[in-house]
C-alpha positions in Angstrom: 63.4 -9.7 -18.9 60.9 -6.8 -19.1 61.6 -5.8 -15.5 65.3 -5.8 -16.1 65.0 -3.6 -19.2 62.9 -1.0 -17.3 65.7 -0.4 -14.7 67.7 2.8 -15.3 71.2 2.3 -16.5 73.6 4.2 -14.2 76.7 5.6 -15.8 80.0 4.2 -14.7 81.8 5.9 -11.8 84.9 7.7 -12.8 87.8 9.1 -10.7 86.7 12.7 -11.7 83.3 12.1 -10.2 84.8 10.9 -7.0 87.0 14.0 -6.7 84.0 16.4 -7.4 81.9 14.7 -4.7 84.7 14.9 -2.2 85.2 18.6 -3.0 81.4 19.3 -2.5 81.5 17.6 0.9 84.5 19.8 2.0 82.6 23.0 1.2 84.5 24.2 -1.9 83.0 25.0 -5.3 83.7 21.6 -6.7 86.6 22.7 -8.8 89.2 20.1 -9.4 92.6 20.8 -7.8 94.7 23.1 -9.8 95.3 26.9 -10.2 91.6 27.7 -10.5 90.9 26.0 -7.2 93.7 27.9 -5.4 92.4 31.2 -6.8 88.8 30.5 -5.6 90.0 29.4 -2.1 89.4 31.6 1.0 91.8 34.6 1.5 93.1 36.0 4.8 91.1 38.9 6.3 94.1 41.0 7.2 95.3 42.8 4.0 97.9 45.4 3.3 95.2 48.0 3.2 94.1 47.2 6.7 97.7 47.3 8.0 98.1 50.8 6.4 94.9 52.0 8.2 96.1 50.7 11.5 99.4 52.5 11.1 97.6 55.8 10.4 95.4 55.4 13.5 98.5 54.7 15.7 100.3 57.7 14.2 97.3 60.0 14.8 97.0 58.8 18.4 100.7 59.5 19.0 100.4 63.0 17.4 97.4 63.8 19.6 99.3 62.8 22.8 102.3 65.0 21.8 100.0 67.9 21.2 98.3 67.4 24.6 101.7 67.4 26.3 102.7 70.6 24.5 99.5 72.4 25.5 100.0 71.3 29.1 103.5 72.6 29.2 102.4 76.0 27.7 99.6 76.3 30.3 102.1 75.6 33.2 104.6 78.2 31.9 101.8 80.8 31.5 100.5 80.1 35.0 104.1 80.5 36.4 104.4 83.7 34.5 101.2 85.1 35.8 102.3 84.3 39.4 105.6 86.1 38.9 103.8 89.1 37.5 101.4 89.2 40.5 104.3 88.9 42.9 106.1 91.8 41.1 102.9 93.8 41.3 102.5 93.3 45.0 106.2 94.2 45.7 107.6 97.6 44.7 105.5 100.7 44.3 104.3 101.4 40.8 102.6 104.2 39.0 98.9 104.8 39.8 96.1 104.4 37.4 96.4 108.1 36.4 100.1 107.8 35.9 101.1 109.5 39.2 103.6 107.9 41.4 102.7 106.9 44.9 104.0 107.3 48.4 107.7 107.9 48.8 108.3 108.2 45.0 106.3 111.5 45.0 108.2 113.1 47.8 110.7 115.7 46.6 114.4 115.4 47.8 115.3 117.5 50.7 118.0 120.2 50.1 121.5 119.1 51.1 120.4 115.5 51.2 122.9 113.1 49.5 121.5 111.0 46.6 120.3 107.5 47.5 119.4 108.4 51.1 115.6 108.1 50.5 116.1 104.5 49.4 118.3 103.8 52.4 115.6 105.3 54.7 112.9 103.3 53.0 114.9 100.1 53.5 115.5 101.0 57.1 111.8 101.7 57.6 110.9 98.4 56.1 113.4 96.6 58.3 112.0 98.3 61.4 108.4 97.4 60.4 109.5 93.8 59.9 111.0 93.7 63.3 107.9 95.2 64.9 105.8 92.6 63.0 108.0 89.8 64.3 107.8 91.1 67.8 104.0 91.3 67.6 103.8 87.8 66.3 106.0 86.6 69.1 103.7 88.3 71.6 100.7 86.5 70.1 102.6 83.3 70.2 103.2 83.8 73.9 99.5 84.3 74.3 99.0 81.0 72.4 96.8 82.8 70.0 96.9 83.6 66.3 97.3 87.3 65.4 94.1 88.7 63.7 95.7 88.8 60.3 96.8 85.1 60.4 93.3 83.8 61.0 91.3 82.3 58.2 88.3 84.6 58.9 88.3 88.3 59.5 88.1 89.4 63.2 84.7 90.4 64.6 85.8 93.3 66.8 84.8 95.7 63.9 81.5 95.7 62.0 81.2 97.6 58.7 78.1 99.7 58.4 78.5 101.4 55.1 80.8 101.4 52.1 81.4 104.3 49.7 83.5 103.2 46.8 84.8 105.3 43.9 86.8 103.8 41.0 88.5 105.4 37.9 89.5 102.9 35.2 92.1 103.7 32.6 91.7 101.4 29.6 94.8 102.6 27.7 97.1 100.8 30.2 94.5 98.6 32.0 95.0 100.2 35.5 92.6 101.8 37.9 92.7 104.0 41.0 90.2 103.7 43.8 89.1 105.3 47.0 86.9 103.6 49.6 85.4 105.0 52.8 84.1 102.5 55.3 82.1 103.4 58.3 83.1 101.0 61.1 81.3 100.2 64.4 83.6 99.0 67.2 82.4 96.0 69.2 85.6 95.2 71.0 88.6 97.5 71.7 91.5 96.9 69.3 94.2 98.8 67.5 94.2 96.5 64.5 92.0 96.9 61.4 92.1 93.9 59.1 90.4 93.7 55.7 90.8 91.7 52.5 93.2 93.0 49.8 95.3 91.4 47.2 97.6 92.7 44.4 97.1 96.3 45.3 99.3 99.3 46.1 98.0 101.4 49.0 98.7 105.1 48.6 97.2 106.4 51.8 95.3 105.3 54.9 93.3 107.5 57.3 91.2 106.7 60.3 89.0 109.3 61.9 86.3 109.4 64.5 84.5 112.4 63.1 85.5 115.9 61.8 85.5 117.4 65.3 87.4 114.7 67.1 90.0 114.5 64.4 91.9 111.4 63.2 93.5 108.5 64.8 97.2 108.2 64.0 98.2 105.2 61.9 101.4 103.6 63.2 102.0 101.4 60.2 100.4 99.2 57.5 101.4 95.9 55.9 100.1 93.2 53.7 99.9 89.6 54.8 99.9 87.5 51.6 99.2 84.1 53.4 95.6 85.2 54.1 95.4 88.0 51.5 94.7 90.7 54.0 95.8 94.3 54.6 96.5 95.3 58.2 96.3 98.8 59.6 98.0 99.2 63.0 96.9 102.2 65.0 98.8 104.0 67.8 95.8 103.5 70.2 92.9 101.2 70.5 89.5 102.2 69.1 86.8 102.8 71.7 83.9 100.5 72.1 80.4 101.6 70.9 81.9 104.3 68.7 82.0 104.6 64.9 85.0 105.5 62.9 85.6 106.2 59.2 88.4 104.3 57.4 89.6 105.9 54.2 91.9 104.0 51.8 93.4 105.4 48.5 94.9 102.7 46.3 95.7 101.7 42.7 96.1 98.4 40.9 96.1 96.6 37.6 92.9 95.6 35.9 93.7 91.9 35.9 93.6 89.6 32.9 92.3 86.7 35.0 89.3 86.0 37.2 90.6 88.0 40.1 89.2 91.2 41.6 88.7 93.9 39.0 89.4 92.0 35.8 88.9 92.6 32.1 87.3 90.3 29.5 86.7 90.5 25.7 84.5 89.0 23.0 84.5 88.9 19.2 81.5 90.3 17.3 81.5 90.2 13.5 85.2 89.6 13.5 86.0 92.5 15.8 87.3 92.1 19.3 85.5 94.3 21.8 
């Protein structure tokens, strides 16, 4: 009887205790089923706040793509505009850096000459030069050779010995005028002088052996945009082992891009210089 009295008396098992034990095994807080158990249950991770943040990110990405497309279109339009301006600058004669007109524009009209005739003569001269150029190219084609101005590198029949360059810049309209004298040594006889030039207007070209011998007559000059060269065609070939002086007077724009004689600016203390 003593041993039986010493044993602990266990409380009777109730349905509530069974439910709490089952809840603990399932990982919940042991709350009985009801509104409190539903409130304490796990919630989904994706909330309305997260959805709003995702919408903002998508909207920002779309706006950045549209801005990038707009900037690209503006850059393409500006590059096309620069090319058109460069083509216009290479074409008709324009005023020089000091405001003076060049070439035929400076020539006064002859007495008794009807208006518009200088333009007609200029057009006729350009047509004749184009025909001569085509004939020369056909001749080079018959030889199965490229003309000197169509080759990727300058011809080697002339060797420059010395350059004397003078420039006058005019910042009020961003133009300049220049004069260059090049001393040339003739290695192989030729009547062509080819040198690099681009987006310039040539006012005058002179070729002379020396002061006593006089000049060599220039038949014509032309630009060849494919290789960006300027060609001087002489009436006769230059003699081998002699030196000649090439003088070119020209004017052009001070470019707004990284080409030739160009301009640039910077800002210091809020002032553009």
